[in-house]
N, C-alpha and C positions, 0 to 999 in steps of 0.2 A: 471471404473477409480478412482486412489487414490482417497481419502478424504485429501489430501495431495499438490493435483498438484491443483496451481489457471488455468484457459482458461479465457485470455478475450481478447477484440477486443477495438482496442482505436481509437481517432481519436478527432483532432480539431476541434471546434464548430465556423462556422462563421457565422451565425443569433443570436449576440449580442444581436441586440434591444429591442428584442420580449421578450426571456429570458421567455419559456415557463414552462423552468421545476420548476421555481420559483414557480410556481404555484400547485406544488410538497404536500406538508403541511408540509412533513420529508424535513429535513436540519440539519446538522450536524456544528459546526466550530471544525477547525481540527489543531492539531500542529502537525508536525513529526519529531526526531528528530534522526539523520544516526548517529550509534553508530561505534566503533571501531572493523571489526568482529575478531580482533584475539585474542581480549580480553574475548572473550566466550569458554569458556570452561568446560567439561562434568566433574561432582564428582559424579559416583555409578551414580542413577539416579539422578541426580539434572542438572540442565545446570547455569553455573555462569557467571558472568564477571567483571575479574578484580579480586584481591586478595580477597573483602570483599564481593561480591554480589552474594547470592545462591537466584537465582529468580524466575524459576519453576520447578517439578516435572516431568520425561519428562517417556512416557508408550516403550513397546519395542523396536516397531517401530519408532518411534518418534526417539528414541539414534542411531537408525541403523543409518534414515538417517543426522540425523545430524552426524555420524562418517563418513558416504563416500560421501556426495555430500559437494564441493567444490567452494570455492567463492564464499562465503555466503555475502548477502547484508543483513544491523541489523538495525533494528528500532523500536523506541517509539514513538508509534502512541496518544496523548494523544485528547480524544475529551469529552464534557460535563457529558457523562454518563460515561467511561470507560478511563481504561490502557490498551493500546495493547498492548508486545514485538513481534516483524515477527522476522523471519528469511527467507531468499529468498536466491531461489538457481537461478543460473546464467540461464537466460531467454534462451530458445528455439521456435524463432518467438514471440506464444502468449500462451507461458505453461512455471509454472515453477513449480520445489519444494518451498510447505510453507507450515512454522508449524508456528501454531500462537497462544500465550495461553494471557489469562488477567491477568493483576501483580494492584498490589496496588498502587495508585495514591500516596501514600508515596516512595514505594520502583523507582517508575517512577522518580519522581522529584529528590530522592535524587540521581540517578546518571545522572542524565542529569544538574544537577547540581554541578559535581565534574569534570567538563571542559565545556568549550564552544565544542557545535556541531553543527553540519548541517546543518541544518530546513530550515521548507518549513511549510507556512499557509494558508488554505485555507477552502472555504465554501465551502461543500460536499453537495447534493442534490438530491436525491433520486427518479427521475420521470419514471413511468409507460406508457411506450409505448402502442400504439393499439394492440400490441399481447401480452398485462400483462407481457411483460419482463421487466427488471428495470433496469435503468438506472443513475451511477453515475456521473453525473454533477461537478467536479470543480473551482470554479473560486480562483483564486491565488490571493493574497494577498501581500505586501510589494514590491520585487524589481523584481517580478511576475508578478505584479499588469496587469491585462490585457488578462492575457492564461484560455484563457475558454478550460479545455481537456473533455470529455467524455469517458467511459468505459461501457463495460457490460460484464457481468464472465459469461460462456456458459458452459455447459454440454464437450464437445467439440467444434474445430472451423470450424467445419464443420456445428453445430447446428444452420439451417435455423430463424435469426433475420430482424425484420420488420427496415430498416432502418430511423431515422427522419430525417426531410426533413433540418433541421437545422442542422443536422453533415458538417462537412467540409472534410479534407483530412483524410484517415486512413493514422497511424501511430502505428499501431500492431507493434512489432516488432524492431523499433526501439530505441538504447539503448538511445541514446542523449535526448529522450523523457520521460524518464522514472524520476521517484518522486525521485531517487537515486542521478539522472546524474544533477538534476534543484536545486539541495538541494545544492550541490556539487561548478557545477558550472554557474547554473541560465542558461539562454538565450545567447548561443554562436550564 
């Protein structure tokens, strides 16, 4: 499997009273801003945004994927420790092409200050299950307050995983529950 393919299963979280994921010891405050994908352009080995922002240098595989993948969803994620630029291709059920690079906080802030972008804020907890697999549990804030989703990245869709008892309905592959859709449209 390519290092540029993300495979994940996603679920609603039902048992929000107990919140065992909060006992994990690792959490991140996250703000994600969704950019205009049509403004990303390749310039030689570089990937630029708009007319003035050259963000990252791409290797040969990244350049090929950028040129051959259509319908990118693009975002900048801010945490207390890092700023990450991500391009995701159209999801096919549980999998999507994903390109990701760390960028400077200053460059990220420069981009999002140029106009208003759809965004979400959330607190992410990394919770280790009994099988040793790590779940990312997101508690959303702002207009999405009260929504709690859990996801797990897998080597492939058929990988065995022990599902925690506090999971609710599986939403893998349901685009209306993607972070991008939630940022653009909220809960419909």
